[in-house]
Phi, psi and omega in degrees: 000150177291173179303139178290126178285144168253119184253143176279154181276047176249167184309320181291325177292319179293320177297319178295318178299317179296323178297315179298314180298322179295337176265017177068024173272177184247135178228125172277139183215155183278143163239178178292343182266287176219175174285134177257153176259101190269140171211156181301116184290350179267351187255120176301320182295312181298317182291321176298325177295325176299310180299321181291315182298323182271347190055050186263137177300137185290343181277359184261112186292164182249159175269134176266128180254131180225162186280340184197175182296321178303317178294323181296326181296341178286344186241338184228154178268119181255121170267186184300318181294316179297321177299318181294318179294316179299318180297327183280327192237354178256145352290148181166184188275053179228128174253135177252134172259116189228165174300137179282132175293140182294335180256026187296323179077016178277152173298135178297342175296330181296317185264003185054037179063018175278164177264024176231164179221140174266126188220147186212148171246102182286155181264342186301131183299328179289318176299316179299315181297320180293315180300320181286324177292322180287319176081023179204177181282141178246123167284131187207086168286176178298143188272069182208160173303142187304132177088350184265180187294133183292151183267134175243005176217156180300324179298326177296319179300311182295328179300324183258332191234007179304130182086350181254347179227161186286320187200159169233132179264112189274108178246020180082190182285145179281137188283321184280310170090347170236156186298170181295149166294141176245122181245121176274129178233051179259004181180232172295135181303137182221136174280114181265334176203125174290152182191218191291340171256123187289154175304321182298320179292320178294317182290336175296331178269320192253348189084183184303135182254142169288156175260122183243195180108139183224111182289339179279321178221082186293142173252010176197160181293165171078017183257347180286152193293319181255124190194162174057031194265131166285171177290325180290154173286154187235131175242124187263163174053039183274128179285327177215167176274140170280161178306133178087353179272145168274128185264120173254110188263173174209121184081200183291154176127163181284132180204151173288321176223150182226122180300323176195104178302332180268007179060041178266117184292329177294315177297318181297319179296316180297328182270348195304301188289324178297316181287330172298319177296315180297317178297322179296318178296318179294323183291324180075183183298131180071016185280176183224144180236131171251138186235132180294158179295142178242134179301142183267061176209159181054224178293344176300329179296317178292319179300313181294324176301313180294320181292321178298319179289325176297330183267356184293157177305134187281354177288346181283154181297135176270151170212142183233000000 
């Protein structure tokens, strides 16, 4: 493939990105969570190119991005509960897994041949502008090699996928910094992946949620055991660094890098993937990273989910 273009988030850059997508090419673009690797969700060729660029297992489904609820109804079946959740949290960092419409017209690669679809309406203005300029649904997993640390800046995308995709649309750093929450609504509501919308906010609307997700046969992204991984080994809930470890802190204390010196979970989530990358660079080949404990509440639940997967044994299949 030719050199990956870097496009500005101005009308001409967005028009160029839409042109590439219309020709079944791949464009990385910012959302409020992380950068996604977009391709036409109706095109087998475009979606196959996503899997190839990321070296992603084909059994791992993708999230479909659309500009609004009306567009989402063309691809998924919304009952009263799904309509209420969408009204409360869209646009925003929430993905819903819903029954797939029989006339959806999506590539079966997107859904991994399941009869459900993961769908989201992102809030980021650049993502919104691109979706409207393109005029169709975009399949868009995180724009990084499968299993590795997710990108929250255009430079992160180029670090992993330069030369493998047509373009990256540079919209600056992502504000939320961890992927969308995934909520299954195929029966009793179930949290399939913690993310940018907290469990507490969802349960305020829906009541207590079951915990779902299947690492053997995922029905949404982010469920495989090893994921979001730097090259260095990762040690969690570390009170101090061992000799030779790069220390990633949270709150007060000595650290090489700190997710949030003030112990702010919103700040920590926004910094997570960028600082994991920085710690990996500092650690070097064969290096080790120790990470301070993060509270298991609010966005901390999503941060800990990503860190546990980053620290999982690397012999497990990666998916991104």
